[in-house]
PyMOL commands that place a pseudoatom at each C-alpha (Angstrom):
pseudoatom trace, name=CA, resn=UNK, resi=1, chain=A, elem=C, hetatm=0, pos=[11.272, 34.010, 80.160]
pseudoatom trace, name=CA, resn=UNK, resi=2, chain=A, elem=C, hetatm=0, pos=[12.918, 34.972, 76.822]
pseudoatom trace, name=CA, resn=UNK, resi=3, chain=A, elem=C, hetatm=0, pos=[12.018, 37.997, 74.757]
pseudoatom trace, name=CA, resn=UNK, resi=4, chain=A, elem=C, hetatm=0, pos=[9.315, 37.644, 72.187]
pseudoatom trace, name=CA, resn=UNK, resi=5, chain=A, elem=C, hetatm=0, pos=[10.637, 37.616, 68.611]
pseudoatom trace, name=CA, resn=UNK, resi=6, chain=A, elem=C, hetatm=0, pos=[9.498, 40.298, 66.205]
pseudoatom trace, name=CA, resn=UNK, resi=7, chain=A, elem=C, hetatm=0, pos=[10.609, 38.210, 63.217]
pseudoatom trace, name=CA, resn=UNK, resi=8, chain=A, elem=C, hetatm=0, pos=[7.074, 37.714, 61.866]
pseudoatom trace, name=CA, resn=UNK, resi=9, chain=A, elem=C, hetatm=0, pos=[6.392, 41.460, 61.863]
pseudoatom trace, name=CA, resn=UNK, resi=10, chain=A, elem=C, hetatm=0, pos=[9.784, 42.196, 60.287]
pseudoatom trace, name=CA, resn=UNK, resi=11, chain=A, elem=C, hetatm=0, pos=[9.024, 39.688, 57.534]
pseudoatom trace, name=CA, resn=UNK, resi=12, chain=A, elem=C, hetatm=0, pos=[5.600, 41.267, 56.927]
pseudoatom trace, name=CA, resn=UNK, resi=13, chain=A, elem=C, hetatm=0, pos=[6.952, 44.819, 56.936]
pseudoatom trace, name=CA, resn=UNK, resi=14, chain=A, elem=C, hetatm=0, pos=[9.747, 43.858, 54.562]
pseudoatom trace, name=CA, resn=UNK, resi=15, chain=A, elem=C, hetatm=0, pos=[7.314, 42.013, 52.297]
pseudoatom trace, name=CA, resn=UNK, resi=16, chain=A, elem=C, hetatm=0, pos=[5.008, 45.017, 52.023]
pseudoatom trace, name=CA, resn=UNK, resi=17, chain=A, elem=C, hetatm=0, pos=[8.006, 47.192, 51.130]
pseudoatom trace, name=CA, resn=UNK, resi=18, chain=A, elem=C, hetatm=0, pos=[9.480, 44.767, 48.576]
pseudoatom trace, name=CA, resn=UNK, resi=19, chain=A, elem=C, hetatm=0, pos=[6.136, 43.857, 47.002]
pseudoatom trace, name=CA, resn=UNK, resi=20, chain=A, elem=C, hetatm=0, pos=[5.459, 47.573, 46.676]
pseudoatom trace, name=CA, resn=UNK, resi=21, chain=A, elem=C, hetatm=0, pos=[8.817, 48.253, 45.034]
pseudoatom trace, name=CA, resn=UNK, resi=22, chain=A, elem=C, hetatm=0, pos=[9.187, 45.154, 42.863]
pseudoatom trace, name=CA, resn=UNK, resi=23, chain=A, elem=C, hetatm=0, pos=[5.806, 43.498, 42.701]
pseudoatom trace, name=CA, resn=UNK, resi=24, chain=A, elem=C, hetatm=0, pos=[5.023, 40.046, 44.050]
pseudoatom trace, name=CA, resn=UNK, resi=25, chain=A, elem=C, hetatm=0, pos=[6.807, 38.159, 41.262]
pseudoatom trace, name=CA, resn=UNK, resi=26, chain=A, elem=C, hetatm=0, pos=[9.883, 40.403, 41.483]
pseudoatom trace, name=CA, resn=UNK, resi=27, chain=A, elem=C, hetatm=0, pos=[10.547, 39.686, 45.156]
pseudoatom trace, name=CA, resn=UNK, resi=28, chain=A, elem=C, hetatm=0, pos=[12.283, 36.336, 45.649]
pseudoatom trace, name=CA, resn=UNK, resi=29, chain=A, elem=C, hetatm=0, pos=[12.145, 34.568, 49.006]
pseudoatom trace, name=CA, resn=UNK, resi=30, chain=A, elem=C, hetatm=0, pos=[15.880, 35.222, 49.488]
pseudoatom trace, name=CA, resn=UNK, resi=31, chain=A, elem=C, hetatm=0, pos=[15.247, 38.949, 48.942]
pseudoatom trace, name=CA, resn=UNK, resi=32, chain=A, elem=C, hetatm=0, pos=[12.459, 38.850, 51.515]
pseudoatom trace, name=CA, resn=UNK, resi=33, chain=A, elem=C, hetatm=0, pos=[14.747, 37.105, 54.018]
pseudoatom trace, name=CA, resn=UNK, resi=34, chain=A, elem=C, hetatm=0, pos=[17.506, 39.682, 53.503]
pseudoatom trace, name=CA, resn=UNK, resi=35, chain=A, elem=C, hetatm=0, pos=[15.038, 42.575, 53.849]
pseudoatom trace, name=CA, resn=UNK, resi=36, chain=A, elem=C, hetatm=0, pos=[13.715, 41.187, 57.140]
pseudoatom trace, name=CA, resn=UNK, resi=37, chain=A, elem=C, hetatm=0, pos=[17.100, 40.025, 58.423]
pseudoatom trace, name=CA, resn=UNK, resi=38, chain=A, elem=C, hetatm=0, pos=[15.866, 36.507, 59.147]
pseudoatom trace, name=CA, resn=UNK, resi=39, chain=A, elem=C, hetatm=0, pos=[16.843, 33.004, 58.083]
pseudoatom trace, name=CA, resn=UNK, resi=40, chain=A, elem=C, hetatm=0, pos=[14.818, 30.495, 56.086]
pseudoatom trace, name=CA, resn=UNK, resi=41, chain=A, elem=C, hetatm=0, pos=[13.823, 28.592, 59.210]
pseudoatom trace, name=CA, resn=UNK, resi=42, chain=A, elem=C, hetatm=0, pos=[12.192, 31.727, 60.651]
pseudoatom trace, name=CA, resn=UNK, resi=43, chain=A, elem=C, hetatm=0, pos=[10.450, 32.439, 57.368]
pseudoatom trace, name=CA, resn=UNK, resi=44, chain=A, elem=C, hetatm=0, pos=[9.010, 28.936, 57.083]
pseudoatom trace, name=CA, resn=UNK, resi=45, chain=A, elem=C, hetatm=0, pos=[8.108, 28.883, 60.774]
pseudoatom trace, name=CA, resn=UNK, resi=46, chain=A, elem=C, hetatm=0, pos=[5.675, 31.747, 60.156]
pseudoatom trace, name=CA, resn=UNK, resi=47, chain=A, elem=C, hetatm=0, pos=[4.734, 31.255, 56.492]
pseudoatom trace, name=CA, resn=UNK, resi=48, chain=A, elem=C, hetatm=0, pos=[4.326, 27.952, 54.708]
pseudoatom trace, name=CA, resn=UNK, resi=49, chain=A, elem=C, hetatm=0, pos=[4.895, 29.509, 51.275]
pseudoatom trace, name=CA, resn=UNK, resi=50, chain=A, elem=C, hetatm=0, pos=[5.610, 32.826, 49.605]
pseudoatom trace, name=CA, resn=UNK, resi=51, chain=A, elem=C, hetatm=0, pos=[1.916, 32.904, 48.634]
pseudoatom trace, name=CA, resn=UNK, resi=52, chain=A, elem=C, hetatm=0, pos=[0.955, 32.622, 52.327]
pseudoatom trace, name=CA, resn=UNK, resi=53, chain=A, elem=C, hetatm=0, pos=[3.253, 35.569, 53.048]
pseudoatom trace, name=CA, resn=UNK, resi=54, chain=A, elem=C, hetatm=0, pos=[1.641, 37.445, 50.155]
pseudoatom trace, name=CA, resn=UNK, resi=55, chain=A, elem=C, hetatm=0, pos=[-1.811, 36.903, 51.660]
pseudoatom trace, name=CA, resn=UNK, resi=56, chain=A, elem=C, hetatm=0, pos=[-0.626, 38.049, 55.097]
pseudoatom trace, name=CA, resn=UNK, resi=57, chain=A, elem=C, hetatm=0, pos=[1.144, 41.067, 53.578]
pseudoatom trace, name=CA, resn=UNK, resi=58, chain=A, elem=C, hetatm=0, pos=[-2.040, 41.970, 51.729]
pseudoatom trace, name=CA, resn=UNK, resi=59, chain=A, elem=C, hetatm=0, pos=[-3.926, 41.880, 55.042]
pseudoatom trace, name=CA, resn=UNK, resi=60, chain=A, elem=C, hetatm=0, pos=[-1.266, 44.174, 56.526]
pseudoatom trace, name=CA, resn=UNK, resi=61, chain=A, elem=C, hetatm=0, pos=[-1.655, 46.437, 53.515]
pseudoatom trace, name=CA, resn=UNK, resi=62, chain=A, elem=C, hetatm=0, pos=[-5.463, 46.499, 53.941]
pseudoatom trace, name=CA, resn=UNK, resi=63, chain=A, elem=C, hetatm=0, pos=[-5.022, 47.682, 57.518]
pseudoatom trace, name=CA, resn=UNK, resi=64, chain=A, elem=C, hetatm=0, pos=[-2.657, 50.451, 56.389]
pseudoatom trace, name=CA, resn=UNK, resi=65, chain=A, elem=C, hetatm=0, pos=[-5.062, 51.554, 53.655]
pseudoatom trace, name=CA, resn=UNK, resi=66, chain=A, elem=C, hetatm=0, pos=[-7.834, 51.885, 56.224]
pseudoatom trace, name=CA, resn=UNK, resi=67, chain=A, elem=C, hetatm=0, pos=[-5.701, 53.663, 58.842]
pseudoatom trace, name=CA, resn=UNK, resi=68, chain=A, elem=C, hetatm=0, pos=[-3.550, 55.908, 56.646]
pseudoatom trace, name=CA, resn=UNK, resi=69, chain=A, elem=C, hetatm=0, pos=[-5.892, 56.761, 53.804]
pseudoatom trace, name=CA, resn=UNK, resi=70, chain=A, elem=C, hetatm=0, pos=[-9.575, 55.877, 54.072]
pseudoatom trace, name=CA, resn=UNK, resi=71, chain=A, elem=C, hetatm=0, pos=[-10.324, 56.768, 57.695]
pseudoatom trace, name=CA, resn=UNK, resi=72, chain=A, elem=C, hetatm=0, pos=[-8.706, 60.228, 57.580]
pseudoatom trace, name=CA, resn=UNK, resi=73, chain=A, elem=C, hetatm=0, pos=[-10.110, 60.999, 54.120]
pseudoatom trace, name=CA, resn=UNK, resi=74, chain=A, elem=C, hetatm=0, pos=[-13.685, 60.078, 54.943]
pseudoatom trace, name=CA, resn=UNK, resi=75, chain=A, elem=C, hetatm=0, pos=[-13.959, 61.561, 58.420]
pseudoatom trace, name=CA, resn=UNK, resi=76, chain=A, elem=C, hetatm=0, pos=[-17.637, 62.296, 59.091]
pseudoatom trace, name=CA, resn=UNK, resi=77, chain=A, elem=C, hetatm=0, pos=[-16.754, 65.802, 60.315]
pseudoatom trace, name=CA, resn=UNK, resi=78, chain=A, elem=C, hetatm=0, pos=[-15.796, 66.789, 56.763]
pseudoatom trace, name=CA, resn=UNK, resi=79, chain=A, elem=C, hetatm=0, pos=[-18.373, 68.008, 54.242]
pseudoatom trace, name=CA, resn=UNK, resi=80, chain=A, elem=C, hetatm=0, pos=[-19.436, 65.069, 52.035]
pseudoatom trace, name=CA, resn=UNK, resi=81, chain=A, elem=C, hetatm=0, pos=[-18.266, 66.574, 48.720]
pseudoatom trace, name=CA, resn=UNK, resi=82, chain=A, elem=C, hetatm=0, pos=[-14.894, 67.491, 50.251]
pseudoatom trace, name=CA, resn=UNK, resi=83, chain=A, elem=C, hetatm=0, pos=[-14.170, 63.881, 51.229]
pseudoatom trace, name=CA, resn=UNK, resi=84, chain=A, elem=C, hetatm=0, pos=[-13.229, 62.606, 47.745]
pseudoatom trace, name=CA, resn=UNK, resi=85, chain=A, elem=C, hetatm=0, pos=[-10.732, 65.462, 47.449]
pseudoatom trace, name=CA, resn=UNK, resi=86, chain=A, elem=C, hetatm=0, pos=[-9.331, 64.611, 50.877]
pseudoatom trace, name=CA, resn=UNK, resi=87, chain=A, elem=C, hetatm=0, pos=[-8.843, 61.103, 49.499]
pseudoatom trace, name=CA, resn=UNK, resi=88, chain=A, elem=C, hetatm=0, pos=[-6.747, 62.576, 46.676]
pseudoatom trace, name=CA, resn=UNK, resi=89, chain=A, elem=C, hetatm=0, pos=[-4.708, 64.476, 49.263]
pseudoatom trace, name=CA, resn=UNK, resi=90, chain=A, elem=C, hetatm=0, pos=[-4.198, 61.383, 51.460]
pseudoatom trace, name=CA, resn=UNK, resi=91, chain=A, elem=C, hetatm=0, pos=[-3.109, 59.327, 48.450]
pseudoatom trace, name=CA, resn=UNK, resi=92, chain=A, elem=C, hetatm=0, pos=[-0.689, 62.071, 47.392]
pseudoatom trace, name=CA, resn=UNK, resi=93, chain=A, elem=C, hetatm=0, pos=[0.809, 62.226, 50.875]
pseudoatom trace, name=CA, resn=UNK, resi=94, chain=A, elem=C, hetatm=0, pos=[1.196, 58.454, 51.062]
pseudoatom trace, name=CA, resn=UNK, resi=95, chain=A, elem=C, hetatm=0, pos=[3.076, 58.518, 47.765]
pseudoatom trace, name=CA, resn=UNK, resi=96, chain=A, elem=C, hetatm=0, pos=[5.262, 61.439, 48.893]
pseudoatom trace, name=CA, resn=UNK, resi=97, chain=A, elem=C, hetatm=0, pos=[6.046, 59.753, 52.198]
pseudoatom trace, name=CA, resn=UNK, resi=98, chain=A, elem=C, hetatm=0, pos=[6.898, 56.607, 50.251]
pseudoatom trace, name=CA, resn=UNK, resi=99, chain=A, elem=C, hetatm=0, pos=[5.008, 54.439, 52.691]
pseudoatom trace, name=CA, resn=UNK, resi=100, chain=A, elem=C, hetatm=0, pos=[4.309, 52.042, 49.858]
pseudoatom trace, name=CA, resn=UNK, resi=101, chain=A, elem=C, hetatm=0, pos=[0.616, 51.858, 50.670]
pseudoatom trace, name=CA, resn=UNK, resi=102, chain=A, elem=C, hetatm=0, pos=[-0.637, 54.041, 47.846]
pseudoatom trace, name=CA, resn=UNK, resi=103, chain=A, elem=C, hetatm=0, pos=[1.673, 52.534, 45.246]
pseudoatom trace, name=CA, resn=UNK, resi=104, chain=A, elem=C, hetatm=0, pos=[0.820, 49.002, 46.228]
pseudoatom trace, name=CA, resn=UNK, resi=105, chain=A, elem=C, hetatm=0, pos=[-2.854, 49.926, 46.450]
pseudoatom trace, name=CA, resn=UNK, resi=106, chain=A, elem=C, hetatm=0, pos=[-3.123, 50.016, 42.692]
pseudoatom trace, name=CA, resn=UNK, resi=107, chain=A, elem=C, hetatm=0, pos=[0.216, 50.522, 41.052]
pseudoatom trace, name=CA, resn=UNK, resi=108, chain=A, elem=C, hetatm=0, pos=[1.914, 47.229, 41.695]
pseudoatom trace, name=CA, resn=UNK, resi=109, chain=A, elem=C, hetatm=0, pos=[-0.937, 44.836, 42.415]
pseudoatom trace, name=CA, resn=UNK, resi=110, chain=A, elem=C, hetatm=0, pos=[-3.100, 46.100, 39.565]
pseudoatom trace, name=CA, resn=UNK, resi=111, chain=A, elem=C, hetatm=0, pos=[-0.211, 46.136, 37.120]
pseudoatom trace, name=CA, resn=UNK, resi=112, chain=A, elem=C, hetatm=0, pos=[0.639, 42.492, 37.839]
pseudoatom trace, name=CA, resn=UNK, resi=113, chain=A, elem=C, hetatm=0, pos=[-2.848, 41.370, 38.916]
pseudoatom trace, name=CA, resn=UNK, resi=114, chain=A, elem=C, hetatm=0, pos=[-2.842, 38.243, 36.750]
pseudoatom trace, name=CA, resn=UNK, resi=115, chain=A, elem=C, hetatm=0, pos=[0.402, 36.935, 38.253]
pseudoatom trace, name=CA, resn=UNK, resi=116, chain=A, elem=C, hetatm=0, pos=[-0.713, 37.285, 41.881]
pseudoatom trace, name=CA, resn=UNK, resi=117, chain=A, elem=C, hetatm=0, pos=[-1.700, 34.193, 43.878]
pseudoatom trace, name=CA, resn=UNK, resi=118, chain=A, elem=C, hetatm=0, pos=[-5.487, 33.747, 44.082]
pseudoatom trace, name=CA, resn=UNK, resi=119, chain=A, elem=C, hetatm=0, pos=[-5.863, 34.974, 47.671]
pseudoatom trace, name=CA, resn=UNK, resi=120, chain=A, elem=C, hetatm=0, pos=[-3.850, 38.128, 46.959]
pseudoatom trace, name=CA, resn=UNK, resi=121, chain=A, elem=C, hetatm=0, pos=[-5.974, 38.809, 43.865]
pseudoatom trace, name=CA, resn=UNK, resi=122, chain=A, elem=C, hetatm=0, pos=[-9.171, 38.392, 45.850]
pseudoatom trace, name=CA, resn=UNK, resi=123, chain=A, elem=C, hetatm=0, pos=[-7.989, 40.646, 48.684]
pseudoatom trace, name=CA, resn=UNK, resi=124, chain=A, elem=C, hetatm=0, pos=[-6.676, 43.282, 46.271]
pseudoatom trace, name=CA, resn=UNK, resi=125, chain=A, elem=C, hetatm=0, pos=[-9.981, 43.287, 44.415]
pseudoatom trace, name=CA, resn=UNK, resi=126, chain=A, elem=C, hetatm=0, pos=[-11.883, 43.564, 47.716]
pseudoatom trace, name=CA, resn=UNK, resi=127, chain=A, elem=C, hetatm=0, pos=[-9.839, 46.606, 48.768]
pseudoatom trace, name=CA, resn=UNK, resi=128, chain=A, elem=C, hetatm=0, pos=[-10.379, 48.249, 45.405]
pseudoatom trace, name=CA, resn=UNK, resi=129, chain=A, elem=C, hetatm=0, pos=[-14.110, 47.581, 45.700]
pseudoatom trace, name=CA, resn=UNK, resi=130, chain=A, elem=C, hetatm=0, pos=[-14.094, 48.810, 49.297]
pseudoatom trace, name=CA, resn=UNK, resi=131, chain=A, elem=C, hetatm=0, pos=[-12.797, 52.179, 48.124]
pseudoatom trace, name=CA, resn=UNK, resi=132, chain=A, elem=C, hetatm=0, pos=[-16.186, 52.709, 46.486]
pseudoatom trace, name=CA, resn=UNK, resi=133, chain=A, elem=C, hetatm=0, pos=[-18.145, 52.308, 49.737]
pseudoatom trace, name=CA, resn=UNK, resi=134, chain=A, elem=C, hetatm=0, pos=[-17.067, 55.538, 51.493]
pseudoatom trace, name=CA, resn=UNK, resi=135, chain=A, elem=C, hetatm=0, pos=[-17.264, 57.412, 48.185]
pseudoatom trace, name=CA, resn=UNK, resi=136, chain=A, elem=C, hetatm=0, pos=[-20.851, 56.226, 47.673]
pseudoatom trace, name=CA, resn=UNK, resi=137, chain=A, elem=C, hetatm=0, pos=[-21.697, 57.111, 51.268]
pseudoatom trace, name=CA, resn=UNK, resi=138, chain=A, elem=C, hetatm=0, pos=[-20.310, 60.646, 50.786]
pseudoatom trace, name=CA, resn=UNK, resi=139, chain=A, elem=C, hetatm=0, pos=[-22.295, 61.143, 47.565]
pseudoatom trace, name=CA, resn=UNK, resi=140, chain=A, elem=C, hetatm=0, pos=[-25.431, 59.705, 49.153]
pseudoatom trace, name=CA, resn=UNK, resi=141, chain=A, elem=C, hetatm=0, pos=[-25.087, 62.056, 52.119]
pseudoatom trace, name=CA, resn=UNK, resi=142, chain=A, elem=C, hetatm=0, pos=[-24.518, 65.013, 49.772]
pseudoatom trace, name=CA, resn=UNK, resi=143, chain=A, elem=C, hetatm=0, pos=[-27.689, 64.062, 47.894]
pseudoatom trace, name=CA, resn=UNK, resi=144, chain=A, elem=C, hetatm=0, pos=[-29.632, 63.712, 51.157]
pseudoatom trace, name=CA, resn=UNK, resi=145, chain=A, elem=C, hetatm=0, pos=[-28.395, 67.151, 52.247]
pseudoatom trace, name=CA, resn=UNK, resi=146, chain=A, elem=C, hetatm=0, pos=[-29.506, 68.487, 48.845]
pseudoatom trace, name=CA, resn=UNK, resi=147, chain=A, elem=C, hetatm=0, pos=[-25.988, 69.403, 47.748]
pseudoatom trace, name=CA, resn=UNK, resi=148, chain=A, elem=C, hetatm=0, pos=[-26.527, 67.052, 44.797]
pseudoatom trace, name=CA, resn=UNK, resi=149, chain=A, elem=C, hetatm=0, pos=[-29.674, 66.722, 42.707]
pseudoatom trace, name=CA, resn=UNK, resi=150, chain=A, elem=C, hetatm=0, pos=[-32.038, 63.820, 43.449]
pseudoatom trace, name=CA, resn=UNK, resi=151, chain=A, elem=C, hetatm=0, pos=[-31.096, 62.104, 40.176]
pseudoatom trace, name=CA, resn=UNK, resi=152, chain=A, elem=C, hetatm=0, pos=[-27.413, 61.806, 41.172]
pseudoatom trace, name=CA, resn=UNK, resi=153, chain=A, elem=C, hetatm=0, pos=[-26.516, 58.103, 41.470]
pseudoatom trace, name=CA, resn=UNK, resi=154, chain=A, elem=C, hetatm=0, pos=[-24.093, 57.750, 44.437]
pseudoatom trace, name=CA, resn=UNK, resi=155, chain=A, elem=C, hetatm=0, pos=[-23.012, 54.234, 43.447]
pseudoatom trace, name=CA, resn=UNK, resi=156, chain=A, elem=C, hetatm=0, pos=[-22.263, 55.199, 39.863]
pseudoatom trace, name=CA, resn=UNK, resi=157, chain=A, elem=C, hetatm=0, pos=[-20.398, 58.356, 40.927]
pseudoatom trace, name=CA, resn=UNK, resi=158, chain=A, elem=C, hetatm=0, pos=[-18.359, 56.299, 43.397]
pseudoatom trace, name=CA, resn=UNK, resi=159, chain=A, elem=C, hetatm=0, pos=[-17.539, 53.702, 40.763]
pseudoatom trace, name=CA, resn=UNK, resi=160, chain=A, elem=C, hetatm=0, pos=[-16.439, 56.390, 38.279]
pseudoatom trace, name=CA, resn=UNK, resi=161, chain=A, elem=C, hetatm=0, pos=[-14.247, 58.144, 40.870]
pseudoatom trace, name=CA, resn=UNK, resi=162, chain=A, elem=C, hetatm=0, pos=[-12.656, 54.874, 42.031]
pseudoatom trace, name=CA, resn=UNK, resi=163, chain=A, elem=C, hetatm=0, pos=[-11.884, 53.791, 38.456]
pseudoatom trace, name=CA, resn=UNK, resi=164, chain=A, elem=C, hetatm=0, pos=[-10.419, 57.208, 37.689]
pseudoatom trace, name=CA, resn=UNK, resi=165, chain=A, elem=C, hetatm=0, pos=[-8.235, 57.149, 40.815]
pseudoatom trace, name=CA, resn=UNK, resi=166, chain=A, elem=C, hetatm=0, pos=[-7.014, 53.644, 39.954]
pseudoatom trace, name=CA, resn=UNK, resi=167, chain=A, elem=C, hetatm=0, pos=[-5.779, 54.972, 36.619]
pseudoatom trace, name=CA, resn=UNK, resi=168, chain=A, elem=C, hetatm=0, pos=[-4.136, 58.009, 38.191]
pseudoatom trace, name=CA, resn=UNK, resi=169, chain=A, elem=C, hetatm=0, pos=[-2.375, 55.780, 40.719]
pseudoatom trace, name=CA, resn=UNK, resi=170, chain=A, elem=C, hetatm=0, pos=[-1.001, 53.678, 37.874]
pseudoatom trace, name=CA, resn=UNK, resi=171, chain=A, elem=C, hetatm=0, pos=[0.427, 56.877, 36.370]
pseudoatom trace, name=CA, resn=UNK, resi=172, chain=A, elem=C, hetatm=0, pos=[1.945, 57.737, 39.750]
pseudoatom trace, name=CA, resn=UNK, resi=173, chain=A, elem=C, hetatm=0, pos=[3.547, 54.310, 39.873]
pseudoatom trace, name=CA, resn=UNK, resi=174, chain=A, elem=C, hetatm=0, pos=[5.005, 54.676, 36.384]
pseudoatom trace, name=CA, resn=UNK, resi=175, chain=A, elem=C, hetatm=0, pos=[6.361, 58.162, 37.106]
pseudoatom trace, name=CA, resn=UNK, resi=176, chain=A, elem=C, hetatm=0, pos=[7.435, 57.346, 40.672]
pseudoatom trace, name=CA, resn=UNK, resi=177, chain=A, elem=C, hetatm=0, pos=[5.819, 60.575, 41.807]
pseudoatom trace, name=CA, resn=UNK, resi=178, chain=A, elem=C, hetatm=0, pos=[2.644, 61.999, 43.349]
pseudoatom trace, name=CA, resn=UNK, resi=179, chain=A, elem=C, hetatm=0, pos=[2.547, 64.645, 40.614]
pseudoatom trace, name=CA, resn=UNK, resi=180, chain=A, elem=C, hetatm=0, pos=[-0.152, 62.895, 38.522]
pseudoatom trace, name=CA, resn=UNK, resi=181, chain=A, elem=C, hetatm=0, pos=[-2.331, 62.522, 41.620]
pseudoatom trace, name=CA, resn=UNK, resi=182, chain=A, elem=C, hetatm=0, pos=[-1.884, 66.147, 42.660]
pseudoatom trace, name=CA, resn=UNK, resi=183, chain=A, elem=C, hetatm=0, pos=[-2.505, 67.441, 39.126]
pseudoatom trace, name=CA, resn=UNK, resi=184, chain=A, elem=C, hetatm=0, pos=[-5.179, 65.044, 37.863]
pseudoatom trace, name=CA, resn=UNK, resi=185, chain=A, elem=C, hetatm=0, pos=[-6.879, 63.812, 41.041]
pseudoatom trace, name=CA, resn=UNK, resi=186, chain=A, elem=C, hetatm=0, pos=[-8.893, 66.995, 41.653]
pseudoatom trace, name=CA, resn=UNK, resi=187, chain=A, elem=C, hetatm=0, pos=[-10.314, 66.780, 38.119]
pseudoatom trace, name=CA, resn=UNK, resi=188, chain=A, elem=C, hetatm=0, pos=[-12.603, 63.969, 39.247]
pseudoatom trace, name=CA, resn=UNK, resi=189, chain=A, elem=C, hetatm=0, pos=[-14.885, 66.761, 40.524]
pseudoatom trace, name=CA, resn=UNK, resi=190, chain=A, elem=C, hetatm=0, pos=[-16.137, 66.783, 36.937]
pseudoatom trace, name=CA, resn=UNK, resi=191, chain=A, elem=C, hetatm=0, pos=[-17.966, 63.502, 37.670]
pseudoatom trace, name=CA, resn=UNK, resi=192, chain=A, elem=C, hetatm=0, pos=[-20.272, 65.080, 40.253]
pseudoatom trace, name=CA, resn=UNK, resi=193, chain=A, elem=C, hetatm=0, pos=[-20.236, 68.743, 39.130]
pseudoatom trace, name=CA, resn=UNK, resi=194, chain=A, elem=C, hetatm=0, pos=[-23.251, 68.291, 36.775]
pseudoatom trace, name=CA, resn=UNK, resi=195, chain=A, elem=C, hetatm=0, pos=[-25.332, 67.222, 39.798]
pseudoatom trace, name=CA, resn=UNK, resi=196, chain=A, elem=C, hetatm=0, pos=[-24.319, 70.033, 42.191]
pseudoatom trace, name=CA, resn=UNK, resi=197, chain=A, elem=C, hetatm=0, pos=[-27.326, 72.076, 43.261]
for i in range(1, 197): cmd.bond("trace and resi %d" % i, "trace and resi %d" % (i + 1))
show_as sticks, trace
zoom trace
């Protein structure tokens, strides 16, 4: 029995890296082939089109976002109001480690959102929306534990924090640095500070 090829995974890994660095439109199929070290026949064996690769790469990216950023940031063992700040820390680390996840999370996909294929747009939007869920859960738990006043709206706080972080990530992308996240990210405390008991 022959060895199982890892070509599909190499193509996906290379696509995530190139899409992160150059954006979807800036990564030609030939660039993707060179990055993965595969020929066109291998590429088209696994992916019918570049758009199909983009959708698969976005799924890979979603998994990384969950594993590298959201799960560690929103660990239930952490105090609810500390979780959003852990998110800032996890995003900063991802940028520093240049894993591509944090940059692609907002920086590249949001910046070129209109030029993405439909399935990539839908998946990117779903991930951005999904960021609000653990934030809302943390604020809801803080309200239930009476760390926030009863009139605090967890959904609205989550939406404000997510929108703010999206903007900060765009700044990180432009500067090519985690500095905006480290400096500005913690300021989102101002969204929930008026409701702290």
